[in-house]
BATORFI-113535 format. One record per residue: x, y, z of N, C-alpha, C in turn; residue in one letter. Coordinates in steps of 0.001 Angstrom, whole numbers, padded with zeros to 6 digits, always signed. Atoms other than C-alpha are relative to their C-alpha. Layout:
<atoms>
XYZXYZXYZA
...
</atoms>
This chain:
<atoms>
+000911+001001-000516+021483-002598+007557-000463-000889-001152M
+000426+000940+001023+020658-005738+005564-001517+000029-000132K
+001442-000023+000268+017207-006131+004006-000776-000822+001021A
+000716+000841-000967+016252-008973+006370-000011+000641+001387T
-000045-000692-001297+017384-006960+009412-001001+001149+000028E
+000948-001113+000081+015351-003957+008251-001426-000529+000092K
+001339+000606-000006+012304-006175+007622-000367-000452+001413K
+000248+000447-001376+012647-007696+011116-000233+001182+000935D
+000177-001153-000884+013005-004279+012771-001335+000693-000269S
+001313-000566+000330+009924-002981+010914-001095-000874+000608V
+001000+000920-000552+007961-006092+011928-000131+000176+001505R
+000027-000202-001452+008924-005639+015578-000610+001343+000376L
+000537-001336-000284+008097-001923+015480-001516+000037-000177A
+001444-000040+000227+004620-002428+013995-000731-000880+001016V
+000605+000838-001055+003913-005247+016467-000061+000758+001323E
-000003-000813-001229+004895-002901+019322-001095+001059-000037R
+001037-001028+000151+002608-000170+017986-001376-000623+000233I
+001298+000667-000149-000325-002597+017737-000206-000450+001446L
+000114+000474-001380+000358-004140+021164-000272+001157+000952T
+000190-001170-000868+000635-000731+022838-001416+000550-000117S
+001346-000531+000214-002606+000476+021273-001041-000914+000664Y
+000975+000944-000549-004497-002682+022248+000006+000026+001528L
-000103-000043-001462-003207-002560+025839-000558+001302+000566E
+000461-001308-000492-003881+001176+026281-001512+000146-000082M
+001445-000114+000201-007455+000757+025015-000774-001213+000490N
+000624+001202-000582-008172-002509+026854-000691-000879-001047N
+000493+000900+001041-008690-004451+023610+000758-001314+000098H
-000643+001320-000031-007909-008138+023252+001117-000069-001042R
-001108+000234+000933-004596-009107+021647-000253-001349-000661K
+000411+001256+000632-006081-011695+019300+001042-000476-001006T
-000939+000541+000994-004011-014029+017128-000352+000471-001413P
+000413-000467+001330-006076-012856+014117+000636+001340-000333E
-000567-001333+000262-004899-009255+014463+001483-000085-000346R
-001444+000093+000234-001245-010261+014625+000311-000786-001279F
-000190+000738+001257-001580-012777+011758-000261+000927-001191A
+000317-000948+001077-003202-010083+009590+001135+001016-000145I
-001113-000957+000050-000443-007614+010522+001217-000617-000692L
-001145+000679+000624+002244-010142+009562-000220-000185-001501E
+000303+000189+001416+000506-010911+006263+000083+001324-000762A
-000051-001330+000640+000118-007180+005458+001442+000387-000288V
-001391-000416+000163+003827-006573+005980+000834-000998-000800Y
-000716+000936+000868+004778-009617+003890-000225+000323-001483S
+000239-000398+001390+003305-008072+000720+001094+000952-000463F
-000944-000934+000610+005717-006321-001621-000810+000941-000889K
+000793-000944+000776+003442-003484-002679-001460-000011+000406G
+001423-000191-000243-000300-003032-003003-000741-001329+000027H
+000816+001213-000071-002953-005608-002168-001453+000381+000260F
+001422-000177-000276-006726-005949-002001-000348-000816+001249T
+000448+000812-001138-008704-007335+000930-000125-001467-000407L
+000128+001381+000481-009375-010421-001198+001369-000681-000041E
-001356+000571+000050-005644-010959-001788+000532-000261+001408E
-000427+000182-001385-004987-010511+001927-000661-001234+000605L
+000715+001173-000508-007667-013044+002837+000520-001288-000598G
-000536+001179+000689-006324-015480+000247+001368-000390+000560Q
-001335+000270-000544-002768-015133+001590-000103-000599+001404K
+000182+000530-001355-003923-015694+005171-000462-001450-000047L
+000531+001353+000126-005793-018802+004065+001036-000967-000574N
-000900+000902+000723-003217-020283+001661+001388-000108+000623D
-001388-000011-000474+000165-019251+003098+000072-000222+001508V
-000072+000061-001459-000520-018787+006797-000916-001052+000596Y
+000973+001005-000468-003262-021453+007026-000811+000565+001164K
+000686-000730-001057-005166-018888+009092-001188+000740-000612F
+001143-000683+000621-008571-018208+007515-000701+000932+000988P
+000756-000959-000817-010399-015139+008843-001186+000502-000814V
+001201-000490+000688-013808-013715+008041+000280+001337-000670S
-000125-001284+000690-014232-010760+005707-000214+001146+000984R
+000264-001038-001001-015618-008751+008653+001241+000237+000864A
-001224-000135-000798-012479-009444+010706+001078+000720-000801T
-000978-000685+000862-010278-008413+007768-000316+001487-000097L
+000418-001384+000178-012260-005223+007213+000230+000808+001284Y
-000158-000708-001276-012311-004236+010908+001472+000166+000374N
-001420-000060-000351-008623-005023+011381+000733+000983-000910T
-000623-000964+000914-007581-003070+008266-000378+001417+000416I
+000401-001331-000471-009604-000105+009556+000785+000411+001236N
-000837-000278-001176-007712-000349+012857+001414+000375-000455L
-001351-000286+000496-004390-000438+010951+000061+001351-000704F
+000062-001328+000628-005476+002616+008934+000050+001080+001078L
+000039-000953-001108-006221+004450+012189+001372+000141+000656E
-001334-000006-000610-002793+003488+013560+001089+000410-000990L
-000923-000387+001070-001153+004550+010269+001047-001084-000276R
-000847+001130+000357+000298+001088+009744-000258-000417-001449L
+000433+000319+001357-001537+000816+006410-000573+001269-000618V
+000603-001110+000731-002558+003326+003748-000935-000591-001054V
+000992+000446+000993-005584+002995+001434+000158+000836-001263R
-000071-000669+001301-005412+003820-002276-001239-000348-000807H
+001055+000271+000984-008146+004133-004885+000625+000159-001374S
-000594+000008+001332-006708+003164-008237-001079-000372-001004F
+000987+000225+001047-009277+003520-011039-001133-000909+000474Q
+001150+000729-000504-012168+002258-008954+000324-001211+000853G
-000390+001148-000822-010206-000482-007172+000646+000512+001287A
-000600-000376-001275-009411-000119-003487+001137-000957+000306T
-001176+000802-000349-005930-001317-002599+000607+000575+001263K
-000642-000391-001251-003920-001161+000594+001497-000222-000135Y
-001455+000131+000038-000228-000893+001343+000544+000237+001401E
-000693-000213-001263+001936-001291+004432+000788+001297-000126A
-000630-001310+000174+003324+002149+005168+000919+000409+001136C
-000916-000377-001066+005392+002094+008357+001390+000173-000590Y
-001353-000306+000480+008791+003673+007596+000041+000309-001498A
+000023-000390+001408+007653+004577+004052-001338+000659-000301D
+001309-000623+000170+004736+006986+004223+000026+001170-000980D
-000076-001040+001023+005872+009304+001421+000512-000613-001289S
-000454+000515+001285+005957+008094-002143-000968+000330-001119H
+000744-000339+001208+004698+008506-005695-000378-001279-000751C
+000464+001115+000814+002743+006183-007976-000240+000477-001423H
+000401-000196+001390+002476+006027-011771-001198-000911-000221Q
+001203+000796+000243-000995+004853-012810-000328+000075-001484V
+000349+000042+001427-001660+003726-016390-001516+000074-000126C
+001444-000193+000152-005102+004964-017424-000609-000975-001009T
+000505+000985+000954-005372+002220-020067-000126-001373+000671V
+000024+001354-000575-004422-001025-018272-000143-000007+001522C
+000148-000076-001453-004500+000187-014650+001237-000381+000788G
-001232+000386-000698-000939-000904-013856+000501+001158+000866K
-000504-000994-000947+000465+000911-010800+001459-000323+000295V
-001424+000169-000253+004205+001427-010361+000457+001038+001013T
-000581-000926-000975+006023+002959-007389+001120+000775-000682E
-001034-000855+000569+008283+005872-008322+000758+000666+001144V
-000820-000721-000978+011159+007203-006249+000286+001377-000571R
-000193-001372+000462+011267+010984-006538+000507+000845+001165A
-000541-000722-001147+013614+012461-003931-000204+001510-000075P
+000185-001446+000118+013227+015967-005350-001415+000419+000411E
+001373-000299-000428+009444+015841-004772-000096-000115+001519I
-000003+000178-001462+009933+014487-001239+000656+001191+000690S
-000722-001134-000580+012424+017258-000512-000855+001266-000054M
+000851-001194+000152+010069+019945-001871-001151-000028+000998A
+001112+000095-000946+007181+018679+000258+000503+000153+001437I
-000582-000148-001341+009419+018391+003338+000263+001472+000324D
-000338-001410-000218+010408+022055+002890-001220+000926-000013Q
+001223-000815+000008+006815+023272+002494-000352+000436+001414M
+000463-000525-001289+005629+025483+005332-001523+000057-000065K
+001454+000020-000037+002005+024786+006173-000470+000605+001320L
+000496-000651-001209+000032+026884+008626-000921-000936+000769K
+000847+000759-000918-001464+025071+011595-000270-001423-000481R
+000142+001357+000523-000840+021663+010070+001344-000707+000091F
-001221+000806-000087+001727+018963+010842-000099-001115-001032H
+000013+001041+001028+002459+016873+007778+000906-001152+000441K
-000845+001133-000339+003761+013365+008245+000064-001034-001118D
-000125+000892+001143+003569+011839+004809-000817+000513-001164G
+000777-000368+001177+002204+012147+001290-000010-001158-000976F
+000067+000925+001125+001145+010094-001700-000350+000820-001229T
+000227-000718+001249+001298+011427-005243-000345-001019-001080L
+000400+000857+001115-000496+009836-008203+000267+000744-001298Y
-000288-000570+001315+000795+010513-011720-000706-000890-001016I
+000781+000773+000960-001670+009416-014405+000546+000182-001401Y
-000482-000043+001379-000665+008564-017949-000157-001362-000637G
+000064+001270+000731-000084+005675-020347+001362-000664+000069I
-001272+000725-000126+002576+003028-019688+000556-000340-001380C
-000668+000268+001281+005070+002072-022402-000618-001193-000725S
+000627+001164+000629+003369-001294-023033-001279+000411-000723T
+001249-000470+000617+000010+000376-023699+000270+000988-001129C
-000371-000930+001074+001681+003142-025759+000387-000772-001253Q
-000438+000809+001140+003305+000504-027975-001202-000683-000653A
+001194+000661+000550-000012-001356-028374-000864+000997-000762A
+000791-001032+000683-001828+001878-029278+000667+000426-001308L
-000744-000368+001215+000900+002777-031799-000166-001085-001060T
+000179+001106+000953+000689-000691-033416-001406+000020-000591R
+001391-000036+000453-003097-000394-033612-000207+001158-000986K
+000124-001179+000862-002888+003120-035114+000695-000255-001343R
-000750+000280+001231-000238+001996-037644-000730-001018-000873N
+000698+001011+000787-002284-001048-038696-001256+000593-000633S
+001181-000652+000567-005347+001171-039223+000412+000885-001173M
-000495-000844+001087-003285+003554-041397+000350-000816-001236N
-000389+000865+001113-002034+000668-043542-001241-000459-000765V
+001234+000488+000619-005620-000523-044240-000666+001077-000845K
+000675-001087+000727-006723+002907-045538+000732+000361-001235H
</atoms>
């Protein structure tokens, strides 16, 4: 399946999930909810509510209030269309339909977050037997120092040694 075909099938699937939920619970199918959903799934990775609002305003020409963004993201969290992360005090979100199991590297110096593919970890978690619990995804955070920050710290340490 080509990347654009996969993206289209994910978009259609998440729209169906949202539509079904709204219809079953007698909620209005507002253009704001669907615009926010489209914007969420257009991000390649993590985003903040501010970045989402900015994208809706700048790219989609569809400004929405902060309250609408917050309430809609909470609905998407409930429907498991979005996952929330706390990275060193910053709250970020990520579209998670069809990818609800993955690992992140988090640099404790600069805060950079990188997705990591770790099939052996996914396999180990899939094979775990848990009592009275149905698992349907996981997120793993690995904290450390990225190579850029390591190099900067080494340069700083070396320059301090030269001065002494």
